[in-house]
C-alpha positions, 0 to 999 in steps of 0.5 A: 513450539508456539512461535514455530506454529505461528511462523508456519501459519504466517508462511501459509497465509503469505503463500495463499496471498501470493497465489491469489495475487498471481492467479488474479494477475493471470485471470485479469491480464486482458482487462483494459481500462479498469475502473476501481471501486472503493470496495475493490480497493479495500479488498485488495488492500486487505489482501496485500496487507496480509500477504506482503506487509504482515497485517501491519498497516492500518486501513486508511481512507480511500478516495477515487478522483481525477489525478493529473500527473500521477496514478495515485498518492498516499497523503498524511493529513494533520492539523499543524496547530495541534501536531508539532513537527518540522516544516517539511516533514511528516508527523511520524511517530506521533499518535494523534487523533488529528493525523489521518492517512488517505490513499487517493487512486485514479479513476481509470487504469490502463490495465488491472495490473497497473491498478494493483501495482499502484495500490501496492506502491502506495501501501509501501509509502504508507508503511514508510509513514506509519511503521518505518517512521521515515519523515520523508517517505519518498523513493529512497533505499527504504522504499526500494528494499520492497522490490524483491518482495514484490517480485515474489508476488509477481508485482513490479515496484516502480515509479 
């Protein structure tokens, strides 16, 4: 009984977040040249984390900066002297105080929808690094399995 109650509450929470996202997409469909703030990134990160990722993601550090050739990036920073891992792989599965996750977002997005889809996209990469323990965390089958979930929320998962 207890498990069923928890499952109903989580379904309700997911439905609430799905409604929030779709409502925001509708209300902000005409917003052009959207400039995100750390507060807005943090707020939407928490909302998407609750609804799409089941609150499994830990909040990373957020930065807004000029980025060339990309909309955003999810970065894993670590001190190679204290964290041992193969040369071209992330130190996944290691709980070490010197490992830090950062999501860097662009200063201006063409539309608000571009912003929210980009943030959700980077959250998938964060999920790959921290929950799936995918040592490459790139655009692979592990990444694209999120496409149906994103579609239910009215979001696109693209490169």
